[in-house]
N, C-alpha and C positions, 0 to 999 in steps of 0.2 A: 262930246259923247262918243263912246267907242262903238264900232260897228259890231253887229251880231250876225254870224253866218246863218243863212236860211237857204233851202233849196228853192229852185224856181217853182216847183209844185207847191211847196209850203207857202211861199209868198202869194201865189194865186189863191190858195184857200183863205188866207188872211184877208186878201182884197175882196173876195166874194162875201165873207162874213161882214166886213165893214160896209160893203155896198148894201147888203140886206138890212143891216141895222139902221143905216141912214135912210133908205128908201121905203122900207116896210115897217120895221119895228118902231122906229121913232115916231112916224106919223100916226101909227095905231095907238101908241100910248098917249100922245097928245090929244087924240080924239077921245080916248077913254077918260082923260082928266077933264076935258070940257063937258063930257056927258055927266060925270060925277058932280061937277060944279053946278050943273043945271038942276040937280036934285035938291039943292038948298043947303042946309046947315052942314058945314064941312067938319065941325068939331067931332061929330059922331058918324062920319061917313067912311065906312070901311073900304068901299070901292075907290074913293078918292085917295085914301092912304096907300092902298095897294098899287094904284096907278102911279103915284108919286115915287114909291119905292122902285117900281119897275123902271120908271124914267131915270132915276139916279143910277141904277145898274146899267142901263143902256148907254147913258152918257159916259159913265166910267169905262165901259168896255170900248166904246168908240175912241176915247182918248188913249186907252191902252194900245189898241190896234194901230192907231195913227203913229204913236210913239215907236212901236216895234217896227213898223214899215219904214219910218224915217231913218231908223238906225240899222236897217237890214242891209247886209251885203249879200245880194242874191247870187247864188252859184248854180249854174246849169251843169249838171253832171255829164251831159252829152258832149260838152265842149272842153272838158278837162283833159289835160295832157300831163298826167303825173307819172308816165312811163312805168305803169304797173304797180306803183306805190299806193298804199291805202291812204286816202285823204278824205276830208269832209265831202260828203255826198256820194262816196264810192259805195258800190254794192259788193259785198264780200261773201264768198262761199267758204264755210269752215267745216272742219270735222273734229268732233270731240275725241281727243286721243284715248280717253278711258272707255267710253261707250261705243265709239264708232259712229255716233249719230251725226248726221250732216244738217247744218242750218245755214240760212242765208239772211244777212242783215244789211240794211242800208244805214249809213251813219248820217244823221240829220241833226237839225237844231233842237233845242229843248222843247219848243212849242209844237214840233212835228212828231216827236217821239211817240210811238204806239207799237208796243210789242206784238199785238195781234196782227199788225200789218208788217211785222219784221223790220220796224224802223227803230233804231236805238239812238239815244241822245249822245251827242259829242262828249258830254260830261260823264257818261256812264263808265263804269270800270272796264267793260269789254271794248268800248270805242277807244278809250284812252290807251289801252294796251295794243290795239290794232294800228293806230295811226303811225305811218312811216314804214310799216312792214310790207313785204312782198309775198307773192304766191310761193309756196314752199316753206315759208318761215313757220316756226312753231312759237306760239305766243302763250305766255302764262298770264292768266286773268285772276286777279284777286276779287273773286265774287263773294257775296255775303255767305254763301254756303261753303266757302273755302277756296283754295287755289285750284284752278282748272286749266288744263292745257288744250289748246286748239291748234290744228294745222291749217294754215291758209291755203285753200285749194285754188281759188281764183279771185281776181279783183276785176270788177267791171265798172264802167262809167256809163250807166244807162238812166 
């Protein structure tokens, strides 16, 4: 199995979710199933069916998280030494060459991507265009809305 890059913070969030699922959600759904069983006839018991569906979801999510964490290559951006080059987990300040608007993005794994938090997936068009570039470089991004040009203002490892 190949490794999948993930930031240290992203791995911590997955571990927290896994811990919650195992220690809170799984016991709660097992309790709900036993309570529904105590009500008698299971063939027409909506609470039992709902609890079994919830259990299947939780078990599936636990397996998914365990798989992701076992294949994860955890990268701590604070210890990167990429000599100013944009790499996975870098935080990049950009300026749109057309509008002059400044934006900041961190390049993260697919599971961590959240545009509201200014985190873009390593597989996104903008991240693919930025990888390997330095401050001062002008980058062309093939965005869904067309080609956009950005100037790299600063590269940080935070």
